[in-house]
C-alpha positions as protocol buffer text, in pm:
chain_id: "A"
residue {
  index: 1
  type: MET
  ca { x: 2405 y: 1025 z: -654 }
}
residue {
  index: 2
  type: ASN
  ca { x: 2448 y: 624 z: -690 }
}
residue {
  index: 3
  type: ASN
  ca { x: 2512 y: 512 z: -1003 }
}
residue {
  index: 4
  type: GLU
  ca { x: 2335 y: 201 z: -904 }
}
residue {
  index: 5
  type: ILE
  ca { x: 1968 y: 342 z: -833 }
}
residue {
  index: 6
  type: GLY
  ca { x: 1900 y: 315 z: -1193 }
}
residue {
  index: 7
  type: LYS
  ca { x: 1952 y: -60 z: -1210 }
}
residue {
  index: 8
  type: ARG
  ca { x: 1643 y: -164 z: -988 }
}
residue {
  index: 9
  type: ASN
  ca { x: 1357 y: -21 z: -810 }
}
residue {
  index: 10
  type: TYR
  ca { x: 1403 y: 42 z: -421 }
}
residue {
  index: 11
  type: GLN
  ca { x: 1170 y: -27 z: -112 }
}
residue {
  index: 12
  type: THR
  ca { x: 1141 y: 295 z: 118 }
}
residue {
  index: 13
  type: GLY
  ca { x: 987 y: 283 z: 435 }
}
residue {
  index: 14
  type: PHE
  ca { x: 946 y: 626 z: 634 }
}
residue {
  index: 15
  type: ILE
  ca { x: 923 y: 694 z: 1031 }
}
residue {
  index: 16
  type: PRO
  ca { x: 728 y: 1038 z: 1097 }
}
residue {
  index: 17
  type: HIS
  ca { x: 712 y: 1245 z: 1361 }
}
residue {
  index: 18
  type: LYS
  ca { x: 463 y: 1239 z: 1633 }
}
residue {
  index: 19
  type: LEU
  ca { x: 137 y: 1468 z: 1576 }
}
residue {
  index: 20
  type: GLU
  ca { x: 197 y: 1747 z: 1865 }
}
residue {
  index: 21
  type: ILE
  ca { x: -84 y: 2001 z: 1867 }
}
residue {
  index: 22
  type: GLU
  ca { x: -109 y: 2260 z: 2161 }
}
residue {
  index: 23
  type: ASP
  ca { x: -393 y: 2160 z: 2376 }
}
residue {
  index: 24
  type: ARG
  ca { x: -466 y: 1852 z: 2237 }
}
residue {
  index: 25
  type: PRO
  ca { x: -228 y: 1608 z: 2387 }
}
residue {
  index: 26
  type: GLU
  ca { x: -461 y: 1262 z: 2325 }
}
residue {
  index: 27
  type: LEU
  ca { x: -331 y: 1309 z: 1967 }
}
residue {
  index: 28
  type: SER
  ca { x: 28 y: 1260 z: 2027 }
}
residue {
  index: 29
  type: ASP
  ca { x: 9 y: 855 z: 1972 }
}
residue {
  index: 30
  type: PHE
  ca { x: -39 y: 964 z: 1611 }
}
residue {
  index: 31
  type: SER
  ca { x: 163 y: 1059 z: 1334 }
}
residue {
  index: 32
  type: LYS
  ca { x: 201 y: 1414 z: 1209 }
}
residue {
  index: 33
  type: ASN
  ca { x: 179 y: 1275 z: 819 }
}
residue {
  index: 34
  type: ILE
  ca { x: 232 y: 930 z: 676 }
}
residue {
  index: 35
  type: LEU
  ca { x: 450 y: 918 z: 356 }
}
residue {
  index: 36
  type: PHE
  ca { x: 481 y: 618 z: 114 }
}
residue {
  index: 37
  type: ALA
  ca { x: 710 y: 628 z: -176 }
}
residue {
  index: 38
  type: ASN
  ca { x: 861 y: 379 z: -484 }
}
residue {
  index: 39
  type: VAL
  ca { x: 1204 y: 473 z: -633 }
}
residue {
  index: 40
  type: PHE
  ca { x: 1255 y: 364 z: -981 }
}
residue {
  index: 41
  type: SER
  ca { x: 1425 y: 397 z: -1296 }
}
residue {
  index: 42
  type: SER
  ca { x: 1179 y: 527 z: -1632 }
}
residue {
  index: 43
  type: ASN
  ca { x: 1384 y: 603 z: -1949 }
}
residue {
  index: 44
  type: GLY
  ca { x: 1720 y: 604 z: -1733 }
}
residue {
  index: 45
  type: VAL
  ca { x: 1598 y: 861 z: -1506 }
}
residue {
  index: 46
  type: ASP
  ca { x: 1593 y: 771 z: -1178 }
}
residue {
  index: 47
  type: MET
  ca { x: 1254 y: 884 z: -1048 }
}
residue {
  index: 48
  type: ILE
  ca { x: 1050 y: 922 z: -723 }
}
residue {
  index: 49
  type: ALA
  ca { x: 655 y: 842 z: -682 }
}
residue {
  index: 50
  type: SER
  ca { x: 537 y: 940 z: -347 }
}
residue {
  index: 51
  type: SER
  ca { x: 201 y: 1000 z: -183 }
}
residue {
  index: 52
  type: LEU
  ca { x: 146 y: 1189 z: 141 }
}
residue {
  index: 53
  type: TYR
  ca { x: -145 y: 1152 z: 408 }
}
residue {
  index: 54
  type: GLU
  ca { x: -243 y: 1406 z: 642 }
}
residue {
  index: 55
  type: PRO
  ca { x: -436 y: 1370 z: 952 }
}
residue {
  index: 56
  type: ASP
  ca { x: -826 y: 1446 z: 947 }
}
residue {
  index: 57
  type: LEU
  ca { x: -873 y: 1580 z: 1313 }
}
residue {
  index: 58
  type: LYS
  ca { x: -1259 y: 1565 z: 1263 }
}
residue {
  index: 59
  type: THR
  ca { x: -1226 y: 1181 z: 1247 }
}
residue {
  index: 60
  type: TYR
  ca { x: -1065 y: 1118 z: 1576 }
}
residue {
  index: 61
  type: SER
  ca { x: -1206 y: 879 z: 1807 }
}
residue {
  index: 62
  type: ASP
  ca { x: -1138 y: 776 z: 2141 }
}
residue {
  index: 63
  type: GLU
  ca { x: -1333 y: 443 z: 2292 }
}
residue {
  index: 64
  type: GLY
  ca { x: -1167 y: 406 z: 2583 }
}
residue {
  index: 65
  type: ALA
  ca { x: -901 y: 90 z: 2481 }
}
residue {
  index: 66
  type: THR
  ca { x: -881 y: 234 z: 2138 }
}
residue {
  index: 67
  type: LYS
  ca { x: -861 y: 581 z: 1995 }
}
residue {
  index: 68
  type: SER
  ca { x: -825 y: 608 z: 1610 }
}
residue {
  index: 69
  type: LEU
  ca { x: -734 y: 902 z: 1343 }
}
residue {
  index: 70
  type: THR
  ca { x: -759 y: 852 z: 971 }
}
residue {
  index: 71
  type: TYR
  ca { x: -542 y: 1016 z: 752 }
}
residue {
  index: 72
  type: ARG
  ca { x: -628 y: 1185 z: 383 }
}
residue {
  index: 73
  type: ASN
  ca { x: -392 y: 1103 z: 77 }
}
residue {
  index: 74
  type: ILE
  ca { x: -372 y: 1517 z: -10 }
}
residue {
  index: 75
  type: TYR
  ca { x: -383 y: 1398 z: -420 }
}
residue {
  index: 76
  type: ASN
  ca { x: -714 y: 1204 z: -344 }
}
residue {
  index: 77
  type: PRO
  ca { x: -889 y: 1230 z: -34 }
}
residue {
  index: 78
  type: ASP
  ca { x: -1081 y: 892 z: -163 }
}
residue {
  index: 79
  type: ASN
  ca { x: -711 y: 718 z: -82 }
}
residue {
  index: 80
  type: SER
  ca { x: -706 y: 728 z: 331 }
}
residue {
  index: 81
  type: ILE
  ca { x: -509 y: 530 z: 646 }
}
residue {
  index: 82
  type: LYS
  ca { x: -734 y: 457 z: 928 }
}
residue {
  index: 83
  type: VAL
  ca { x: -462 y: 419 z: 1234 }
}
residue {
  index: 84
  type: THR
  ca { x: -564 y: 251 z: 1564 }
}
residue {
  index: 85
  type: ARG
  ca { x: -397 y: 275 z: 1882 }
}
residue {
  index: 86
  type: TYR
  ca { x: -443 y: 27 z: 2138 }
}
residue {
  index: 87
  type: GLU
  ca { x: -256 y: 8 z: 2482 }
}
residue {
  index: 88
  type: ASP
  ca { x: 5 y: -243 z: 2330 }
}
residue {
  index: 89
  type: LYS
  ca { x: 5 y: -205 z: 1974 }
}
residue {
  index: 90
  type: TRP
  ca { x: -68 y: 43 z: 1628 }
}
residue {
  index: 91
  type: GLU
  ca { x: -285 y: -103 z: 1361 }
}
residue {
  index: 92
  type: GLY
  ca { x: -315 y: 57 z: 1033 }
}
residue {
  index: 93
  type: GLU
  ca { x: -555 y: -5 z: 730 }
}
residue {
  index: 94
  type: LYS
  ca { x: -481 y: 162 z: 446 }
}
residue {
  index: 95
  type: PHE
  ca { x: -830 y: 192 z: 158 }
}
residue {
  index: 96
  type: ILE
  ca { x: -797 y: 322 z: -225 }
}
residue {
  index: 97
  type: ASN
  ca { x: -1118 y: 450 z: -325 }
}
residue {
  index: 98
  type: GLY
  ca { x: -1301 y: 232 z: -76 }
}
residue {
  index: 99
  type: THR
  ca { x: -1109 y: -83 z: -116 }
}
residue {
  index: 100
  type: ARG
  ca { x: -875 y: -208 z: 155 }
}
residue {
  index: 101
  type: SER
  ca { x: -506 y: -260 z: 25 }
}
residue {
  index: 102
  type: LEU
  ca { x: -327 y: -301 z: 314 }
}
residue {
  index: 103
  type: TRP
  ca { x: -281 y: -397 z: 651 }
}
residue {
  index: 104
  type: ALA
  ca { x: -1 y: -345 z: 909 }
}
residue {
  index: 105
  type: PHE
  ca { x: 47 y: -352 z: 1290 }
}
residue {
  index: 106
  type: GLY
  ca { x: 333 y: -318 z: 1499 }
}
residue {
  index: 107
  type: ARG
  ca { x: 436 y: -315 z: 1867 }
}
residue {
  index: 108
  type: THR
  ca { x: 684 y: 6 z: 1880 }
}
residue {
  index: 109
  type: TRP
  ca { x: 609 y: 303 z: 1681 }
}
residue {
  index: 110
  type: GLN
  ca { x: 930 y: 240 z: 1434 }
}
residue {
  index: 111
  type: GLN
  ca { x: 790 y: -130 z: 1368 }
}
residue {
  index: 112
  type: PHE
  ca { x: 466 y: 2 z: 1296 }
}
residue {
  index: 113
  type: PHE
  ca { x: 568 y: 271 z: 1039 }
}
residue {
  index: 114
  type: ILE
  ca { x: 805 y: 43 z: 898 }
}
residue {
  index: 115
  type: GLN
  ca { x: 567 y: -236 z: 816 }
}
residue {
  index: 116
  type: LEU
  ca { x: 318 y: 22 z: 733 }
}
residue {
  index: 117
  type: THR
  ca { x: 548 y: 183 z: 505 }
}
residue {
  index: 118
  type: ILE
  ca { x: 789 y: -40 z: 331 }
}
residue {
  index: 119
  type: LEU
  ca { x: 561 y: -159 z: 61 }
}
residue {
  index: 120
  type: GLY
  ca { x: 519 y: 168 z: -104 }
}
residue {
  index: 121
  type: LEU
  ca { x: 272 y: 306 z: -286 }
}
residue {
  index: 122
  type: SER
  ca { x: -57 y: 61 z: -383 }
}
residue {
  index: 123
  type: LYS
  ca { x: -208 y: 16 z: -713 }
}
residue {
  index: 124
  type: GLY
  ca { x: -441 y: 281 z: -800 }
}
residue {
  index: 125
  type: GLU
  ca { x: -320 y: 528 z: -525 }
}
residue {
  index: 126
  type: ARG
  ca { x: -301 y: 900 z: -623 }
}
residue {
  index: 127
  type: CYS
  ca { x: 75 y: 1009 z: -611 }
}
residue {
  index: 128
  type: GLN
  ca { x: 324 y: 1282 z: -741 }
}
residue {
  index: 129
  type: PHE
  ca { x: 635 y: 1202 z: -946 }
}
residue {
  index: 130
  type: GLU
  ca { x: 932 y: 1345 z: -956 }
}
residue {
  index: 131
  type: ARG
  ca { x: 1296 y: 1326 z: -1045 }
}
residue {
  index: 132
  type: LEU
  ca { x: 1495 y: 1199 z: -808 }
}
residue {
  index: 133
  type: ASP
  ca { x: 1821 y: 1425 z: -889 }
}
residue {
  index: 134
  type: GLU
  ca { x: 1564 y: 1719 z: -869 }
}
residue {
  index: 135
  type: LEU
  ca { x: 1408 y: 1624 z: -536 }
}
residue {
  index: 136
  type: LEU
  ca { x: 1753 y: 1569 z: -368 }
}
residue {
  index: 137
  type: LYS
  ca { x: 1880 y: 1904 z: -483 }
}
residue {
  index: 138
  type: LYS
  ca { x: 1575 y: 2105 z: -356 }
}
residue {
  index: 139
  type: THR
  ca { x: 1635 y: 1925 z: 52 }
}
residue {
  index: 140
  type: LYS
  ca { x: 2000 y: 2044 z: -23 }
}
residue {
  index: 141
  type: GLU
  ca { x: 1898 y: 2395 z: -85 }
}
residue {
  index: 142
  type: GLY
  ca { x: 1613 y: 2390 z: 167 }
}
């Protein structure tokens, strides 16, 4: 593990896989999930705080020029993200307990998800805390 991690906090962005559901090709403009995370040091231990959002398929809407889908935080469904797909871009809004905490857009898949996730967690967002070394160990074993 890099010894430099413990000296500062790091921003991380995530580009997810596309949502692929048999018999639902209209959902392929959306992601399988959305992940936000902050990497930081606490009492000399490198930690990661992460929040995972999964699609709420019953919120899918197709209004012709726009399609939208809402994602819910697995740790608190009152934390949500509404992703809207326009012909030439994606747009996302994150809501923490009913208050908009983030707005992002991008013209490409990669640009959109970097813009959406690079700032990490929002104040009040429910998340999971893990030791970074334990997480890295689990990923190597899995």
